Structure formats: structure tokens, C-alpha cells
Backbone as JSON, one array per atom type, in Angstrom:
{
  "sequence": "MHIPEVDMWKVSQSSRIHRLSIFNCDKPGLKVLDYAAVRGVDSFYLDCQNYRDYFKDPYCRVHKPPRFSSYGGRCGVKLDTDVELLSMPTSWGIDRQPIVYPIDYHSDMALGRRDCDHIKAFCSRAESLSFKR",
  "N": [[63.25, 119.51, -91.26], [65.15, 118.77, -94.0], [66.71, 116.0, -95.25], [69.29, 115.47, -97.43], [69.25, 113.2, -100.21], [71.14, 110.66, -101.77], [71.66, 110.01, -105.18], [71.87, 106.91, -105.94], [72.05, 105.43, -108.2], [73.46, 106.97, -110.11], [75.83, 107.41, -108.72], [76.71, 104.77, -108.49], [77.12, 104.15, -111.15], [79.21, 105.88, -111.91], [81.18, 105.05, -110.09], [81.6, 102.42, -110.86], [82.83, 102.75, -113.32], [85.33, 103.8, -112.52], [86.16, 101.68, -110.96], [86.58, 99.64, -112.83], [89.08, 100.2, -113.81], [90.83, 98.57, -112.55], [91.21, 96.33, -114.12], [92.68, 97.3, -116.29], [95.28, 97.71, -115.66], [98.86, 97.56, -115.95], [100.35, 94.43, -116.66], [103.0, 92.79, -115.11], [104.09, 90.4, -116.22], [104.94, 88.09, -114.88], [105.95, 84.74, -114.34], [105.21, 83.19, -112.28], [102.72, 83.91, -111.41], [99.3, 83.34, -111.76], [97.41, 84.78, -113.95], [94.79, 84.57, -114.76], [93.57, 83.62, -112.39], [93.98, 85.84, -110.79], [92.49, 87.75, -112.13], [89.96, 86.61, -111.68], [89.75, 86.98, -108.92], [89.76, 89.7, -108.77], [87.42, 90.27, -110.24], [85.59, 89.21, -108.46], [85.93, 90.96, -106.3], [84.98, 93.36, -107.54], [82.28, 92.61, -107.93], [81.51, 92.37, -105.31], [81.69, 95.04, -104.51], [79.67, 96.1, -106.17], [77.55, 94.75, -105.08], [77.44, 95.95, -102.59], [76.71, 98.56, -103.36], [74.18, 97.95, -104.28], [72.77, 97.47, -101.88], [72.87, 99.92, -100.72], [71.17, 101.5, -102.22], [68.24, 103.25, -102.01], [65.99, 103.14, -103.58], [65.91, 100.85, -105.12], [67.0, 100.7, -107.78], [69.47, 99.91, -108.57], [70.88, 96.97, -109.68], [71.11, 93.66, -108.35], [74.15, 91.82, -108.26], [74.64, 88.96, -110.43], [76.1, 86.93, -109.28], [75.44, 86.94, -106.6], [72.81, 86.43, -106.48], [71.71, 83.86, -106.17], [72.07, 80.87, -104.23], [73.26, 78.68, -105.33], [75.45, 79.06, -106.93], [79.03, 79.66, -107.51], [79.73, 81.22, -105.41], [78.28, 80.82, -102.94], [78.52, 77.9, -101.84], [77.76, 76.13, -99.81], [75.23, 76.49, -97.46], [75.33, 78.2, -94.35], [74.46, 76.75, -91.41], [74.16, 77.87, -88.94], [73.22, 80.42, -89.27], [70.47, 80.46, -89.34], [69.89, 79.79, -86.68], [71.06, 81.97, -85.36], [69.47, 84.03, -86.21], [67.09, 83.7, -85.01], [64.85, 84.66, -82.31], [66.1, 85.43, -79.05], [66.07, 82.91, -76.63], [65.35, 82.88, -73.35], [66.39, 81.47, -70.29], [66.56, 79.96, -67.06], [69.45, 78.84, -65.67], [70.44, 75.87, -64.02], [71.67, 76.01, -60.76], [75.05, 75.29, -59.85], [76.2, 72.57, -57.8], [77.75, 73.26, -54.88], [80.18, 72.37, -52.66], [81.04, 72.94, -49.24], [84.35, 74.05, -48.37], [86.66, 72.8, -46.11], [88.56, 74.79, -44.36], [91.44, 74.99, -42.48], [91.86, 77.0, -39.8], [94.0, 77.34, -38.16], [96.25, 76.95, -39.65], [97.74, 74.68, -39.37], [99.88, 74.85, -37.59], [100.49, 73.77, -35.12], [100.84, 71.09, -35.46], [102.73, 68.03, -35.88], [103.48, 67.08, -38.43], [103.81, 69.29, -40.01], [106.14, 70.8, -39.7], [107.79, 72.24, -41.44], [106.6, 74.66, -41.95], [107.11, 76.37, -39.85], [109.12, 79.07, -38.69], [112.3, 80.21, -37.7], [113.91, 82.81, -36.11], [116.76, 84.79, -35.59], [118.42, 87.41, -33.92], [121.11, 87.75, -34.04], [122.09, 86.36, -36.22], [120.75, 87.17, -38.44], [121.19, 88.93, -41.38], [119.83, 90.67, -42.92], [118.53, 92.71, -41.65], [120.51, 94.33, -40.54], [122.43, 97.33, -40.54]],
  "CA": [[64.6, 119.43, -91.75], [65.22, 117.92, -95.16], [67.98, 115.32, -95.39], [69.54, 115.21, -98.84], [69.42, 111.84, -100.57], [72.1, 110.43, -102.84], [71.19, 109.21, -106.28], [72.79, 105.85, -105.93], [72.24, 104.97, -109.55], [74.54, 107.75, -110.71], [77.09, 107.1, -107.96], [77.15, 103.41, -108.81], [77.65, 104.12, -112.54], [80.54, 106.5, -111.94], [82.17, 104.27, -109.35], [81.91, 101.2, -111.68], [83.88, 103.13, -114.32], [86.59, 103.88, -111.81], [86.59, 100.37, -110.46], [87.02, 98.83, -113.94], [90.45, 100.45, -114.15], [91.65, 97.51, -112.01], [91.52, 95.4, -115.19], [93.48, 97.93, -117.26], [96.65, 97.97, -115.16], [99.93, 96.82, -116.69], [100.76, 93.22, -116.04], [104.49, 92.6, -115.29], [104.44, 89.19, -116.97], [105.58, 87.1, -114.05], [105.53, 83.39, -114.64], [104.69, 82.48, -111.03], [101.35, 84.37, -111.18], [98.24, 82.96, -112.65], [96.66, 86.02, -114.18], [93.35, 84.26, -114.82], [93.12, 83.6, -111.07], [94.0, 87.27, -110.34], [91.31, 88.38, -112.72], [88.8, 86.09, -110.96], [89.67, 87.59, -107.6], [89.4, 91.13, -109.08], [86.0, 90.33, -110.57], [84.81, 88.96, -107.2], [85.95, 92.21, -105.62], [84.05, 94.26, -108.22], [80.94, 92.12, -107.68], [81.25, 92.71, -103.87], [81.43, 96.51, -104.46], [78.38, 96.31, -106.76], [76.56, 94.3, -104.11], [77.34, 96.98, -101.58], [75.93, 99.57, -103.99], [72.79, 97.42, -104.34], [72.16, 97.61, -100.62], [72.81, 101.35, -100.39], [70.2, 102.16, -103.1], [66.93, 103.14, -101.32], [64.87, 103.03, -104.59], [66.05, 99.58, -105.8], [67.35, 100.83, -109.16], [70.71, 99.2, -108.8], [70.57, 95.5, -109.67], [72.02, 92.78, -107.57], [75.02, 91.03, -109.19], [74.17, 87.6, -110.54], [76.84, 86.02, -108.38], [74.82, 86.93, -105.25], [71.35, 86.24, -106.57], [71.29, 82.53, -105.72], [73.09, 80.18, -103.39], [73.74, 77.55, -106.03], [76.62, 79.36, -107.72], [80.32, 79.41, -106.9], [79.92, 82.08, -104.22], [77.72, 80.16, -101.75], [78.42, 76.49, -102.13], [76.98, 75.48, -98.78], [74.67, 77.46, -96.53], [75.74, 78.1, -92.95], [73.27, 76.36, -90.64], [74.13, 78.72, -87.77], [72.58, 81.68, -89.56], [69.07, 80.33, -88.92], [69.85, 79.82, -85.26], [71.37, 83.26, -84.87], [68.43, 85.0, -86.58], [65.94, 83.44, -84.14], [64.91, 85.49, -81.12], [66.8, 84.76, -77.95], [65.23, 82.27, -75.66], [65.98, 83.0, -72.05], [66.06, 80.42, -69.38], [67.36, 80.05, -65.85], [70.28, 77.68, -65.58], [70.48, 75.27, -62.7], [72.89, 76.42, -59.99], [75.92, 74.14, -59.56], [76.34, 72.14, -56.4], [79.06, 73.68, -54.3], [80.34, 71.84, -51.29], [81.95, 73.84, -48.53], [85.72, 73.54, -48.2], [87.08, 72.88, -44.68], [89.84, 75.46, -44.19], [91.95, 74.97, -41.12], [92.25, 78.4, -39.46], [95.24, 77.35, -37.42], [97.31, 76.76, -40.56], [98.4, 73.47, -39.0], [101.19, 75.2, -36.98], [100.77, 72.98, -33.96], [100.96, 69.66, -35.73], [104.14, 67.54, -36.04], [103.79, 66.84, -39.78], [103.92, 70.62, -40.7], [107.25, 71.54, -39.12], [108.45, 73.09, -42.44], [105.99, 76.01, -42.0], [107.62, 77.19, -38.79], [110.3, 79.83, -38.96], [113.16, 80.56, -36.58], [114.6, 84.02, -36.36], [117.79, 85.13, -34.58], [118.93, 88.76, -34.18], [122.52, 87.75, -34.22], [122.47, 85.74, -37.47], [120.06, 87.83, -39.56], [121.97, 89.98, -42.01], [118.99, 91.52, -43.73], [118.1, 93.86, -40.86], [121.63, 95.07, -40.05], [122.79, 98.45, -41.41]],
  "C": [[64.63, 118.42, -92.89], [66.65, 117.32, -95.3], [68.23, 114.98, -96.86], [69.79, 113.75, -99.15], [70.37, 111.71, -101.76], [71.4, 109.61, -103.96], [72.19, 108.08, -106.52], [73.02, 105.21, -107.3], [73.4, 105.66, -110.21], [75.88, 107.49, -110.02], [77.62, 105.71, -108.33], [77.75, 103.4, -110.22], [79.03, 104.75, -112.57], [81.55, 105.67, -111.19], [82.52, 102.97, -110.1], [82.93, 101.56, -112.74], [85.25, 103.22, -113.68], [87.09, 102.53, -111.4], [87.08, 99.48, -111.6], [88.44, 99.13, -114.36], [91.36, 99.38, -113.5], [92.06, 96.47, -113.05], [92.52, 96.0, -116.25], [94.87, 98.2, -116.83], [97.65, 97.07, -115.97], [100.31, 95.52, -115.92], [102.31, 93.01, -116.19], [104.89, 91.38, -116.02], [105.2, 88.23, -116.14], [105.05, 85.74, -114.29], [104.97, 82.68, -113.43], [103.26, 82.88, -110.73], [100.44, 83.78, -112.23], [97.31, 84.12, -112.85], [95.18, 85.76, -114.36], [92.77, 84.19, -113.36], [93.03, 85.02, -110.41], [92.78, 88.0, -110.86], [90.03, 87.87, -112.07], [88.67, 86.73, -109.64], [89.28, 89.03, -107.79], [87.93, 91.22, -109.42], [85.12, 90.07, -109.37], [84.77, 90.24, -106.39], [84.97, 93.23, -106.19], [82.58, 93.87, -107.93], [80.56, 92.5, -106.22], [80.92, 94.18, -103.78], [80.08, 96.79, -105.08], [77.26, 95.84, -105.81], [76.35, 95.28, -103.02], [76.51, 98.14, -102.15], [74.44, 99.22, -104.06], [72.1, 97.65, -103.01], [72.08, 99.08, -100.16], [71.74, 102.1, -101.2], [68.84, 102.05, -102.38], [65.78, 102.92, -102.3], [64.96, 101.77, -105.39], [66.19, 99.72, -107.29], [68.56, 100.12, -109.51], [70.4, 97.7, -108.69], [71.6, 94.74, -108.89], [72.9, 92.02, -108.53], [74.54, 89.6, -109.23], [74.85, 86.58, -109.65], [76.18, 85.89, -107.02], [73.31, 86.71, -105.31], [70.88, 84.88, -106.2], [72.45, 81.88, -104.97], [73.69, 78.99, -104.15], [75.05, 77.82, -106.77], [77.96, 79.11, -106.96], [80.52, 80.16, -105.6], [79.48, 81.34, -102.96], [77.57, 78.67, -101.99], [77.55, 75.83, -101.1], [76.51, 76.53, -97.8], [75.15, 77.18, -95.13], [74.43, 77.84, -92.15], [73.14, 77.24, -89.42], [73.39, 80.05, -88.0], [71.13, 81.67, -89.11], [68.94, 80.37, -87.39], [70.14, 81.27, -84.71], [70.29, 84.28, -85.2], [67.15, 84.76, -85.73], [65.99, 84.37, -82.91], [65.51, 84.67, -79.97], [65.81, 84.17, -77.01], [65.91, 82.23, -74.34], [65.48, 81.9, -71.15], [66.95, 80.57, -68.14], [68.16, 78.74, -65.75], [70.28, 77.2, -64.15], [71.78, 75.65, -62.02], [73.72, 75.19, -59.73], [75.91, 73.86, -58.08], [77.72, 72.51, -55.94], [79.15, 73.17, -52.87], [81.32, 72.76, -50.52], [83.34, 73.22, -48.33], [86.11, 73.81, -46.75], [88.5, 73.49, -44.63], [90.23, 75.41, -42.74], [92.45, 76.36, -40.8], [93.54, 78.46, -38.75], [96.48, 77.18, -38.33], [98.22, 75.56, -40.21], [99.81, 73.76, -38.3], [101.53, 74.32, -35.77], [100.95, 71.5, -34.21], [102.4, 69.3, -36.08], [104.46, 67.41, -37.56], [103.98, 68.18, -40.61], [105.04, 71.43, -40.04], [107.9, 72.49, -40.13], [107.78, 74.44, -42.55], [106.58, 76.9, -40.95], [108.9, 77.91, -39.21], [111.03, 80.18, -37.67], [113.94, 81.78, -36.92], [115.64, 84.27, -35.26], [118.35, 86.48, -34.95], [120.39, 88.74, -34.53], [122.92, 87.23, -35.62], [121.72, 86.36, -38.69], [120.79, 89.0, -40.16], [121.08, 90.95, -42.75], [118.57, 92.75, -42.98], [119.23, 94.71, -40.4], [122.0, 96.17, -41.03], [124.19, 98.89, -41.01]]
}
């Protein structure tokens, strides 16, 4: 069975043309918006899309965007140190079992002791209204 492959170079070229339309949209001219910052966010979005195309290309014809080629640029200011730990193989070990002391439960619920008189209940057929119909 032959699985068809996508020519990622042509797909990337046509999708870049469509993606560049994000810069050609009409600006409403609002004074509260910094359009240079909006353009920076849009260019970062386009670079992320090009980076995705780079990883989808099986023949390595699509180039990696320069923003993602090194860690010294604006994109990656500081490397995450947990990435190295997460990429290591899992080290298994047996944890020490915790010390559990038995709890002394009184099975009589302390009904016979003087200090627990509040647990006792007194019922009277003449005064109970809940069972009368």
C-alpha cells in the first residue's frame, strides 16, 4: 500500500501567501493600540506557523525561521532547566513505607461512661410527633 506524501515545500509557499494577508488588513486607526506591537505579535505568529511547516517537511527543504534557530534571540531568553530533567529516562525506586501506628478505637462508643452522657438518647412514644400519622 502506497501512502501519498505531501510536497510540504509547495504547501508552505501557498500557505505563506495566504498568511501574509494578516498584514494587509485595514487598520481602524485607534489611538489606544500600538500597531507596531500588533505587527510584532503577528510576525511571531507567522514565524510559529513557518516553524510548524519546518517540522512537517520530511525532506528538510523548508528552512527553520531565524527566530527559532538559536536560543540567544528574543524568543528564548532563558532556557528551562526542567527540560533536561524531563528528557532523561525515568529512574524507578521503591519509596520507604510510612510508619503507621494503630489507632485505638473504642468499640463500645463510650456509652457506659459518665462523661459521655450526651451520646445517649431517650425516646418516648407519647411525646414523639415524627412517627404519628
